[in-house]
MIVEXTI-865400 format. One line per field, with one value per residue (C-alpha): residue number from 0; residue in one letter; x, y, z. Coordinates in steps of 0.1 Angstrom, whole numbers, plus 5000, padded with zeros to 4 digits. Example, Ala and Ser with C-alpha at 12.3 -4.5 7.8 and 13.67 -1.06 7.14 Angstrom:
% residues 2
num	c(0, 1)
residuo	c(A, S)
xx	c(5123, 5137)
yy	c(4955, 4989)
zz	c(5078, 5071)
% end
This chain:
% residues 100
num	c(0, 1, 2, 3, 4, 5, 6, 7, 8, 9, 10, 11, 12, 13, 14, 15, 16, 17, 18, 19, 20, 21, 22, 23, 24, 25, 26, 27, 28, 29, 30, 31, 32, 33, 34, 35, 36, 37, 38, 39, 40, 41, 42, 43, 44, 45, 46, 47, 48, 49, 50, 51, 52, 53, 54, 55, 56, 57, 58, 59, 60, 61, 62, 63, 64, 65, 66, 67, 68, 69, 70, 71, 72, 73, 74, 75, 76, 77, 78, 79, 80, 81, 82, 83, 84, 85, 86, 87, 88, 89, 90, 91, 92, 93, 94, 95, 96, 97, 98, 99)
residuo	c(M, R, Y, D, D, I, W, L, S, Q, L, I, T, I, D, E, R, A, M, L, L, K, H, Q, K, N, F, T, T, I, F, L, D, L, L, N, R, D, G, D, L, R, K, K, Y, D, A, L, I, N, S, E, C, E, E, N, K, L, K, K, I, V, N, Y, L, L, N, K, Y, A, L, I, F, E, D, K, I, L, P, A, G, K, N, K, A, G, Y, L, A, D, V, I, Q, V, L, C, A, A, E, A)
xx	c(7654, 7658, 7690, 7679, 7650, 7671, 7695, 7664, 7649, 7684, 7682, 7650, 7648, 7676, 7666, 7629, 7645, 7665, 7631, 7611, 7635, 7634, 7601, 7581, 7566, 7578, 7565, 7562, 7543, 7515, 7509, 7500, 7479, 7461, 7461, 7435, 7416, 7416, 7395, 7403, 7437, 7439, 7420, 7448, 7477, 7455, 7462, 7498, 7502, 7486, 7504, 7537, 7544, 7537, 7551, 7525, 7500, 7529, 7531, 7489, 7493, 7521, 7497, 7471, 7491, 7505, 7473, 7447, 7474, 7508, 7507, 7509, 7540, 7561, 7593, 7608, 7604, 7622, 7654, 7682, 7685, 7654, 7627, 7591, 7576, 7604, 7611, 7574, 7576, 7603, 7588, 7556, 7578, 7595, 7562, 7546, 7575, 7571, 7537, 7540)
yy	c(3846, 3819, 3805, 3802, 3786, 3758, 3757, 3751, 3726, 3704, 3705, 3696, 3670, 3657, 3651, 3646, 3611, 3600, 3601, 3585, 3554, 3553, 3554, 3552, 3586, 3622, 3659, 3659, 3628, 3633, 3673, 3663, 3634, 3659, 3685, 3658, 3653, 3688, 3713, 3745, 3733, 3729, 3765, 3779, 3765, 3774, 3812, 3805, 3794, 3824, 3844, 3834, 3820, 3851, 3845, 3857, 3828, 3805, 3812, 3809, 3770, 3760, 3774, 3757, 3724, 3726, 3734, 3705, 3678, 3681, 3645, 3633, 3651, 3630, 3639, 3607, 3623, 3656, 3661, 3662, 3695, 3711, 3730, 3712, 3746, 3760, 3728, 3722, 3759, 3749, 3720, 3739, 3766, 3743, 3727, 3763, 3771, 3740, 3748, 3789)
zz	c(9382, 9357, 9373, 9404, 9394, 9381, 9405, 9429, 9411, 9407, 9447, 9449, 9428, 9442, 9479, 9465, 9443, 9475, 9500, 9471, 9467, 9499, 9514, 9483, 9485, 9491, 9497, 9456, 9457, 9486, 9471, 9439, 9452, 9471, 9445, 9433, 9462, 9475, 9454, 9474, 9475, 9436, 9434, 9456, 9433, 9401, 9414, 9420, 9386, 9378, 9396, 9384, 9421, 9443, 9472, 9495, 9478, 9485, 9518, 9520, 9505, 9525, 9557, 9545, 9538, 9570, 9590, 9570, 9567, 9588, 9598, 9562, 9553, 9577, 9592, 9579, 9541, 9552, 9544, 9571, 9585, 9563, 9575, 9570, 9561, 9537, 9524, 9512, 9496, 9479, 9465, 9453, 9443, 9417, 9406, 9400, 9379, 9359, 9350, 9348)
% end
């Protein structure tokens, strides 16, 4: 649903901007940096884009990131009351929707 994507994008952007101003990094900047450095992640993300953000592919990326890079996605840059896996999935979904 296009309106759901727009609403999610706005909510995520507000949270991500606040974390960026406070900590000079956020989940988005970390994810984009990892995309440039991790070829396996890039392949998974390209497949996600080609699938138009299919839920199973999104879950695989989130699991991959949390298994391999959990320490990089610090709790201090996670908005209050958010679940790390769910929030990371939302961030990736917003990025994917913008590129799909």
